[in-house]
C-alpha positions in Angstrom: 0.0 0.0 0.0 1.3 3.4 -1.0 1.0 6.5 1.0 -1.5 7.9 -1.5 -4.0 5.2 -0.8 -3.7 5.6 2.9 -4.2 9.3 2.6 -7.3 8.7 0.4 -8.7 6.3 3.1 -8.2 8.9 5.8 -9.9 11.6 3.7 -12.8 9.2 3.0 -13.2 8.4 6.7 -13.3 12.1 7.6 -15.9 12.8 4.9 -18.1 9.9 6.0 -17.9 11.1 9.6 -19.1 14.5 8.5 -22.1 13.0 6.8 -23.3 11.4 10.0 -24.9 14.6 11.3 -26.7 15.1 8.0 -28.0 11.6 8.0 -29.5 12.0 11.5 -31.1 15.3 10.5 -32.7 13.8 7.3 -33.5 10.4 8.8 -37.2 11.0 9.5 -37.7 12.9 6.2 -36.3 10.2 3.9 -38.2 7.3 5.4 -41.5 9.0 6.1 -41.6 8.0 9.7 -43.8 10.0 11.9 -43.3 10.4 15.6 -47.0 11.2 16.1 -49.2 8.2 16.0 -52.5 8.4 14.2 -55.5 8.2 16.4 -58.9 7.0 15.0 -62.2 7.9 16.3 -64.1 5.0 17.7 -67.5 4.7 16.1 -70.3 2.4 16.8 -70.7 1.0 13.3 -72.7 -2.1 12.7 -71.3 -5.1 11.0 -73.5 -4.4 8.0 -72.1 -0.9 7.7 -68.6 -2.3 7.9 -69.3 -4.9 5.2 -70.8 -2.3 2.9 -67.6 -0.2 3.4 -65.4 -3.2 2.9 -67.1 -4.0 -0.4 -67.0 -0.4 -1.5 -63.2 -0.2 -0.9 -62.8 -3.6 -2.6 -64.6 -2.4 -5.7 -62.7 0.9 -5.9 -59.4 -1.0 -5.7 -60.6 -3.4 -8.4 -61.4 -0.5 -10.7 -58.1 1.2 -10.0 -56.2 -2.1 -10.7 -58.0 -2.6 -14.0 -57.1 0.9 -15.1 -53.5 0.3 -14.2 -53.4 -3.0 -16.1 -55.0 -1.3 -19.2 -52.5 1.5 -19.1 -49.6 -1.0 -18.7 -50.8 -3.1 -21.6 -51.2 0.0 -23.9 -47.7 1.2 -22.9 -46.2 -2.2 -23.6 -47.9 -2.4 -27.0 -46.6 1.0 -27.9 -43.2 0.2 -26.7 -43.0 -3.2 -28.6 -44.4 -1.7 -31.8 -41.9 1.2 -31.6 -39.1 -1.4 -31.1 -40.3 -3.5 -34.0 -40.6 -0.4 -36.2 -37.0 0.6 -35.4 -35.7 -2.9 -36.2 -37.5 -3.3 -39.5 
């Protein structure tokens, strides 16, 4: 090992140590962690109301999933057709 590589390692360690304070500052912002816990209001919903809500959310998610699949298929068709056009 030459002296240049040792000097580079020392410089790298110093730089990494200086980044630790930035990492602690940005830690909560980058990962989206919240220190405040969410609190929900307790309601006296019947089981029927809960089932209706569950079915409504299920159908909304199903519609969103279908739209995503259609957009993905259209995008892939356009991508493949462009690729085939460029090859031919």
